[in-house]
N, CA, C and O atoms as a DFTB+ gen file, in Angstrom:
460 C
 N C O
     1  1       9.867     -20.774      13.167
     2  2      10.354     -20.463      14.488
     3  2       9.202     -20.465      15.483
     4  3       9.369     -20.905      16.620
     5  1       8.039     -19.981      15.069
     6  2       6.878     -19.957      15.942
     7  2       6.466     -21.373      16.311
     8  3       6.049     -21.617      17.443
     9  1       6.575     -22.315      15.370
    10  2       6.250     -23.712      15.666
    11  2       7.187     -24.263      16.738
    12  3       6.755     -24.994      17.629
    13  1       8.451     -23.918      16.653
    14  2       9.422     -24.386      17.629
    15  2       9.080     -23.840      19.017
    16  3       9.159     -24.564      20.009
    17  1       8.710     -22.595      19.083
    18  2       8.357     -21.982      20.371
    19  2       7.104     -22.642      20.934
    20  3       7.029     -22.904      22.134
    21  1       6.119     -22.914      20.077
    22  2       4.889     -23.554      20.534
    23  2       5.153     -24.986      21.018
    24  3       4.466     -25.468      21.919
    25  1       6.135     -25.662      20.431
    26  2       6.489     -27.008      20.892
    27  2       7.137     -26.962      22.265
    28  3       6.959     -27.879      23.067
    29  1       7.882     -25.911      22.541
    30  2       8.539     -25.785      23.835
    31  2       7.578     -25.344      24.934
    32  3       7.838     -25.608      26.107
    33  1       6.495     -24.692      24.595
    34  2       5.560     -24.157      25.590
    35  2       4.972     -25.251      26.486
    36  3       4.953     -25.058      27.702
    37  1       4.490     -26.390      25.964
    38  2       3.966     -27.428      26.860
    39  2       5.049     -28.010      27.768
    40  3       4.765     -28.375      28.909
    41  1       6.276     -28.100      27.281
    42  2       7.360     -28.635      28.101
    43  2       7.651     -27.697      29.262
    44  3       8.000     -28.153      30.351
    45  1       7.512     -26.397      29.046
    46  2       7.781     -25.429      30.107
    47  2       6.706     -25.485      31.182
    48  3       6.999     -25.226      32.349
    49  1       5.478     -25.815      30.824
    50  2       4.391     -25.839      31.808
    51  2       4.435     -27.083      32.680
    52  3       3.809     -27.109      33.740
    53  1       5.147     -28.099      32.267
    54  2       5.230     -29.334      33.044
    55  2       6.270     -29.264      34.151
    56  3       6.426     -30.227      34.902
    57  1       6.974     -28.165      34.271
    58  2       8.036     -28.016      35.270
    59  2       7.482     -27.936      36.680
    60  3       6.277     -28.075      36.887
    61  1       8.355     -27.713      37.646
    62  2       7.994     -27.677      39.057
    63  2       7.068     -26.509      39.374
    64  3       6.170     -26.654      40.203
    65  1       7.259     -25.369      38.746
    66  2       6.423     -24.196      39.002
    67  2       5.332     -24.130      37.943
    68  3       5.303     -23.192      37.146
    69  1       4.448     -25.097      37.921
    70  2       3.444     -25.236      36.870
    71  2       2.608     -23.993      36.660
    72  3       2.433     -23.579      35.514
    73  1       2.074     -23.368      37.720
    74  2       1.224     -22.190      37.581
    75  2       1.984     -20.997      37.041
    76  3       1.470     -20.283      36.181
    77  1       3.199     -20.762      37.524
    78  2       3.996     -19.615      37.058
    79  2       4.412     -19.799      35.602
    80  3       4.439     -18.840      34.830
    81  1       4.735     -21.041      35.231
    82  2       5.136     -21.297      33.850
    83  2       3.947     -21.102      32.907
    84  3       4.111     -20.600      31.795
    85  1       2.756     -21.497      33.348
    86  2       1.564     -21.321      32.524
    87  2       1.278     -19.833      32.315
    88  3       0.896     -19.423      31.219
    89  1       1.458     -19.037      33.347
    90  2       1.210     -17.607      33.241
    91  2       2.222     -16.940      32.309
    92  3       1.839     -16.090      31.504
    93  1       3.485     -17.299      32.396
    94  2       4.491     -16.693      31.521
    95  2       4.273     -17.119      30.073
    96  3       4.592     -16.366      29.153
    97  1       3.733     -18.313      29.863
    98  2       3.434     -18.758      28.513
    99  2       2.350     -17.875      27.894
   100  3       2.420     -17.564      26.705
   101  1       1.360     -17.471      28.670
   102  2       0.316     -16.579      28.187
   103  2       0.882     -15.220      27.803
   104  3       0.503     -14.649      26.780
   105  1       1.774     -14.714      28.611
   106  2       2.408     -13.425      28.294
   107  2       3.253     -13.527      27.030
   108  3       3.245     -12.622      26.196
   109  1       3.973     -14.623      26.893
   110  2       4.820     -14.764      25.705
   111  2       3.970     -14.836      24.438
   112  3       4.393     -14.366      23.382
   113  1       2.789     -15.414      24.536
   114  2       1.885     -15.457      23.388
   115  2       1.495     -14.040      22.968
   116  3       1.565     -13.707      21.785
   117  1       1.092     -13.215      23.911
   118  2       0.673     -11.847      23.585
   119  2       1.833     -11.000      23.086
   120  3       1.671     -10.182      22.181
   121  1       3.001     -11.199      23.680
   122  2       4.179     -10.465      23.214
   123  2       4.490     -10.860      21.769
   124  3       4.814     -10.001      20.949
   125  1       4.393     -12.139      21.458
   126  2       4.649     -12.619      20.101
   127  2       3.611     -12.055      19.120
   128  3       3.965     -11.663      18.008
   129  1       2.352     -12.011      19.516
   130  2       1.309     -11.463      18.652
   131  2       1.534      -9.978      18.381
   132  3       1.374      -9.518      17.251
   133  1       1.900      -9.242      19.403
   134  2       2.183      -7.808      19.236
   135  2       3.391      -7.620      18.334
   136  3       3.389      -6.739      17.474
   137  1       4.406      -8.422      18.516
   138  2       5.598      -8.346      17.684
   139  2       5.265      -8.631      16.214
   140  3       5.772      -7.950      15.323
   141  1       4.432      -9.612      15.962
   142  2       4.022      -9.933      14.595
   143  2       3.264      -8.763      13.984
   144  3       3.487      -8.422      12.822
   145  1       2.369      -8.142      14.753
   146  2       1.619      -6.991      14.244
   147  2       2.543      -5.827      13.918
   148  3       2.380      -5.179      12.885
   149  1       3.508      -5.556      14.783
   150  2       4.448      -4.455      14.546
   151  2       5.258      -4.712      13.274
   152  3       5.439      -3.805      12.462
   153  1       5.736      -5.918      13.099
   154  2       6.510      -6.261      11.898
   155  2       5.638      -6.107      10.658
   156  3       6.090      -5.556       9.654
   157  1       4.383      -6.588      10.709
   158  2       3.484      -6.438       9.567
   159  2       3.235      -4.968       9.256
   160  3       3.183      -4.579       8.089
   161  1       3.082      -4.154      10.289
   162  2       2.825      -2.732      10.078
   163  2       3.989      -2.078       9.347
   164  3       3.787      -1.371       8.360
   165  1       5.204      -2.311       9.828
   166  2       6.362      -1.629       9.251
   167  2       6.793      -2.186       7.898
   168  3       7.417      -1.463       7.121
   169  1       6.486      -3.433       7.591
   170  2       6.902      -4.015       6.323
   171  2       5.795      -4.086       5.281
   172  3       6.086      -4.258       4.097
   173  1       4.520      -3.959       5.691
   174  2       3.439      -4.089       4.718
   175  2       2.513      -2.873       4.698
   176  3       2.290      -2.298       3.633
   177  1       1.987      -2.480       5.810
   178  2       0.970      -1.438       5.846
   179  2       1.561      -0.059       5.597
   180  3       1.049       0.690       4.765
   181  1       2.620       0.284       6.296
   182  2       3.211       1.618       6.176
   183  2       3.746       1.904       4.764
   184  3       3.473       2.981       4.234
   185  1       4.495       0.989       4.133
   186  2       4.936       1.266       2.761
   187  2       3.770       1.443       1.783
   188  3       3.842       2.266       0.870
   189  1       2.702       0.673       1.975
   190  2       1.538       0.820       1.103
   191  2       0.902       2.191       1.277
   192  3       0.481       2.803       0.296
   193  1       0.825       2.681       2.508
   194  2       0.272       4.013       2.748
   195  2       1.130       5.089       2.093
   196  3       0.601       6.058       1.549
   197  1       2.443       4.925       2.140
   198  2       3.335       5.889       1.494
   199  2       3.124       5.896      -0.017
   200  3       3.092       6.960      -0.635
   201  1       2.978       4.710      -0.616
   202  2       2.740       4.631      -2.059
   203  2       1.422       5.301      -2.437
   204  3       1.344       6.000      -3.448
   205  1       0.385       5.087      -1.624
   206  2      -0.913       5.695      -1.902
   207  2      -0.836       7.221      -1.829
   208  3      -1.419       7.908      -2.667
   209  1      -0.125       7.754      -0.838
   210  2       0.024       9.204      -0.713
   211  2       0.793       9.771      -1.904
   212  3       0.434      10.828      -2.424
   213  1       1.832       9.090      -2.336
   214  2       2.626       9.541      -3.480
   215  2       1.783       9.519      -4.758
   216  3       1.857      10.445      -5.566
   217  1       0.993       8.480      -4.940
   218  2       0.122       8.376      -6.110
   219  2      -0.912       9.495      -6.107
   220  3      -1.189      10.087      -7.151
   221  1      -1.482       9.788      -4.947
   222  2      -2.459      10.866      -4.853
   223  2      -1.811      12.216      -5.148
   224  3      -2.419      13.077      -5.784
   225  1      -0.575      12.394      -4.684
   226  2       0.138      13.640      -4.945
   227  2       0.405      13.803      -6.446
   228  3       0.297      14.908      -6.976
   229  1       0.750      12.711      -7.128
   230  2       0.969      12.755      -8.572
   231  2      -0.321      13.102      -9.308
   232  3      -0.305      13.889     -10.254
   233  1      -1.439      12.516      -8.877
   234  2      -2.727      12.805      -9.525
   235  2      -3.124      14.265      -9.323
   236  3      -3.650      14.897     -10.239
   237  1      -2.878      14.795      -8.140
   238  2      -3.212      16.192      -7.877
   239  2      -2.352      17.146      -8.694
   240  3      -2.775      18.264      -8.987
   241  1      -1.150      16.715      -9.063
   242  2      -0.233      17.568      -9.812
   243  2      -0.493      17.542     -11.318
   244  3       0.105      18.325     -12.055
   245  1      -1.366      16.664     -11.783
   246  2      -1.652      16.590     -13.217
   247  2      -2.369      17.853     -13.680
   248  3      -3.309      18.322     -13.037
   249  1      -1.917      18.386     -14.786
   250  2      -2.513      19.587     -15.368
   251  2      -2.805      19.338     -16.839
   252  3      -2.514      18.269     -17.373
   253  1      -3.382      20.337     -17.480
   254  2      -3.695      20.235     -18.896
   255  2      -2.404      19.987     -19.679
   256  3      -1.410      20.689     -19.495
   257  1      -2.435      18.978     -20.555
   258  2      -1.272      18.640     -21.370
   259  2      -0.409      17.520     -20.809
   260  3       0.485      17.037     -21.502
   261  1      -0.651      17.093     -19.572
   262  2       0.128      16.000     -18.981
   263  2      -0.184      14.686     -19.686
   264  3      -1.332      14.420     -20.044
   265  1       0.841      13.872     -19.879
   266  2       0.653      12.552     -20.478
   267  2       0.275      11.574     -19.379
   268  3       0.921      11.525     -18.332
   269  1      -0.778      10.792     -19.620
   270  2      -1.282       9.862     -18.617
   271  2      -1.589       8.509     -19.242
   272  3      -1.649       8.359     -20.463
   273  1      -1.781       7.529     -18.363
   274  2      -2.219       6.188     -18.750
   275  2      -3.386       5.840     -17.843
   276  3      -3.310       6.036     -16.630
   277  1      -4.468       5.325     -18.421
   278  2      -5.600       4.907     -17.601
   279  2      -5.355       3.500     -17.066
   280  3      -4.435       2.808     -17.502
   281  1      -6.185       3.092     -16.122
   282  2      -6.069       1.742     -15.566
   283  2      -6.315       0.690     -16.640
   284  3      -5.844      -0.441     -16.519
   285  1      -7.047       1.052     -17.684
   286  2      -7.316       0.122     -18.784
   287  2      -6.205       0.084     -19.815
   288  3      -6.272      -0.692     -20.768
   289  1      -5.176       0.918     -19.638
   290  2      -4.042       0.901     -20.550
   291  2      -4.150       1.876     -21.707
   292  3      -3.418       1.744     -22.688
   293  1      -5.038       2.847     -21.619
   294  2      -5.201       3.831     -22.688
   295  2      -4.280       5.015     -22.413
   296  3      -4.329       5.611     -21.337
   297  1      -3.440       5.351     -23.393
   298  2      -2.533       6.485     -23.280
   299  2      -3.209       7.718     -23.851
   300  3      -3.949       7.641     -24.832
   301  1      -2.943       8.862     -23.218
   302  2      -3.507      10.095     -23.736
   303  2      -2.940      11.309     -23.030
   304  3      -2.052      11.203     -22.183
   305  1      -3.471      12.465     -23.396
   306  2      -3.069      13.739     -22.795
   307  2      -4.274      14.338     -22.086
   308  3      -5.398      14.278     -22.584
   309  1      -4.022      14.918     -20.911
   310  2      -5.106      15.551     -20.163
   311  2      -5.543      16.804     -20.911
   312  3      -4.738      17.687     -21.207
   313  1      -6.819      16.856     -21.204
   314  2      -7.369      18.015     -21.907
   315  2      -8.016      18.971     -20.917
   316  3      -7.958      20.189     -21.092
   317  1      -8.640      18.411     -19.863
   318  2      -9.297      19.234     -18.859
   319  2      -9.330      18.493     -17.528
   320  3      -9.558      17.284     -17.485
   321  1      -9.100      19.225     -16.447
   322  2      -9.153      18.659     -15.102
   323  2     -10.440      19.131     -14.448
   324  3     -10.681      20.332     -14.324
   325  1     -11.268      18.177     -14.028
   326  2     -12.497      18.494     -13.318
   327  2     -12.364      18.039     -11.877
   328  3     -11.305      17.556     -11.476
   329  1     -13.416      18.186     -11.097
   330  2     -13.339      17.878      -9.675
   331  2     -13.003      16.408      -9.402
   332  3     -12.101      16.113      -8.618
   333  1     -13.715      15.502     -10.037
   334  2     -13.490      14.072      -9.798
   335  2     -13.089      13.309     -11.046
   336  3     -12.862      12.100     -10.983
   337  1     -12.998      13.991     -12.177
   338  2     -12.670      13.305     -13.434
   339  2     -11.674      14.105     -14.255
   340  3     -11.415      15.280     -13.994
   341  1     -11.128      13.433     -15.250
   342  2     -10.270      14.062     -16.248
   343  2     -10.925      13.874     -17.609
   344  3     -11.567      12.853     -17.858
   345  1     -10.765      14.846     -18.481
   346  2     -11.084      14.666     -19.890
   347  2      -9.755      14.412     -20.576
   348  3      -8.857      15.253     -20.538
   349  1      -9.630      13.251     -21.203
   350  2      -8.371      12.827     -21.790
   351  2      -8.542      12.687     -23.292
   352  3      -9.466      12.028     -23.769
   353  1      -7.638      13.316     -24.026
   354  2      -7.642      13.204     -25.480
   355  2      -6.747      12.033     -25.858
   356  3      -5.546      12.042     -25.585
   357  1      -7.350      11.015     -26.496
   358  2      -6.587       9.808     -26.834
   359  2      -6.216       9.779     -28.308
   360  3      -5.330       9.023     -28.706
   361  1      -6.869      10.580     -29.113
   362  2      -6.553      10.736     -30.535
   363  2      -7.095      12.099     -30.947
   364  3      -7.785      12.766     -30.176
   365  1      -6.778      12.495     -32.151
   366  2      -7.238      13.804     -32.609
   367  2      -8.767      13.845     -32.576
   368  3      -9.434      13.033     -33.218
   369  1      -9.307      14.794     -31.824
   370  2     -10.746      15.004     -31.662
   371  2     -11.468      13.822     -31.005
   372  3     -12.678      13.676     -31.179
   373  1     -10.762      12.987     -30.266
   374  2     -11.381      11.897     -29.511
   375  2     -11.057      12.127     -28.036
   376  3      -9.910      11.995     -27.610
   377  1     -12.085      12.473     -27.271
   378  2     -11.904      12.807     -25.856
   379  2     -12.770      11.862     -25.025
   380  3     -13.941      11.642     -25.331
   381  1     -12.169      11.304     -23.959
   382  2     -12.916      10.434     -23.063
   383  2     -12.887      11.030     -21.659
   384  3     -11.962      11.755     -21.293
   385  1     -13.911      10.711     -20.888
   386  2     -14.012      11.172     -19.504
   387  2     -13.644       9.999     -18.607
   388  3     -14.247       8.930     -18.699
   389  1     -12.644      10.200     -17.730
   390  2     -12.120       9.118     -16.897
   391  2     -12.069       9.583     -15.449
   392  3     -11.718      10.729     -15.167
   393  1     -12.422       8.688     -14.536
   394  2     -12.348       8.982     -13.109
   395  2     -10.897       9.205     -12.682
   396  3      -9.991       8.553     -13.201
   397  1     -10.676      10.113     -11.747
   398  2      -9.307      10.420     -11.308
   399  2      -8.607       9.217     -10.678
   400  3      -7.383       9.107     -10.754
   401  1      -9.366       8.321     -10.061
   402  2      -8.772       7.162      -9.414
   403  2      -8.189       6.138     -10.364
   404  3      -7.453       5.248      -9.940
   405  1      -8.508       6.251     -11.644
   406  2      -8.011       5.261     -12.604
   407  2      -7.001       5.856     -13.582
   408  3      -6.807       5.324     -14.676
   409  1      -6.360       6.953     -13.192
   410  2      -5.385       7.614     -14.057
   411  2      -4.029       7.621     -13.374
   412  3      -3.921       7.904     -12.181
   413  1      -2.996       7.306     -14.146
   414  2      -1.624       7.291     -13.639
   415  2      -0.753       8.141     -14.559
   416  3      -1.044       8.277     -15.747
   417  1       0.301       8.703     -14.011
   418  2       1.237       9.476     -14.818
   419  2       1.928       8.519     -15.773
   420  3       2.353       7.437     -15.367
   421  1       2.047       8.907     -17.044
   422  2       2.706       8.057     -18.039
   423  2       4.167       7.864     -17.657
   424  3       4.773       8.741     -17.041
   425  1       4.727       6.725     -18.019
   426  2       6.092       6.369     -17.624
   427  2       7.105       7.400     -18.094
   428  3       8.021       7.743     -17.346
   429  1       6.964       7.900     -19.308
   430  2       7.945       8.870     -19.802
   431  2       7.860      10.188     -19.031
   432  3       8.882      10.845     -18.830
   433  1       6.648      10.589     -18.592
   434  2       6.516      11.806     -17.782
   435  2       7.060      11.584     -16.377
   436  3       7.655      12.487     -15.789
   437  1       6.856      10.384     -15.837
   438  2       7.321      10.101     -14.482
   439  2       8.840      10.148     -14.400
   440  3       9.393      10.567     -13.383
   441  1       9.521       9.721     -15.459
   442  2      10.987       9.741     -15.454
   443  2      11.506      11.159     -15.565
   444  3      12.566      11.467     -15.021
   445  1      10.791      12.030     -16.253
   446  2      11.242      13.400     -16.464
   447  2      10.885      14.301     -15.280
   448  3      11.509      15.346     -15.097
   449  1       9.891      13.912     -14.475
   450  2       9.445      14.778     -13.386
   451  2      10.532      14.888     -12.303
   452  3      11.171      13.892     -11.964
   453  1      10.739      16.090     -11.766
   454  2      11.728      16.250     -10.690
   455  2      11.235      15.598      -9.415
   456  3      10.037      15.601      -9.133
   457  1      12.151      15.041      -8.647
   458  2      11.769      14.348      -7.421
   459  2      11.981      15.188      -6.207
   460  3      11.705      14.743      -5.093
């Protein structure tokens, strides 16, 4: 649709009111750019921000005993919550230290959690 509008723009400037048509073409360009930005914001940026906030809220709610999955695909249970990391038990007497940014709530816990 934008290509069609751009094809019509030169035809509009060739009219009798050449200067006025050229000026309105400039305004229509800026209006179109603003409209594109608004659409991108509401369909791409805003939903991503909501997902990030929800993910952060889930990470903050993790406590000792919660089932988690790391970004690398390792399943385990939270053994200890520290300031920026988790200690995760992945097998009996096997504990790993993982950054909070790479931990997600396990799928089975996410389905059981109240919304």
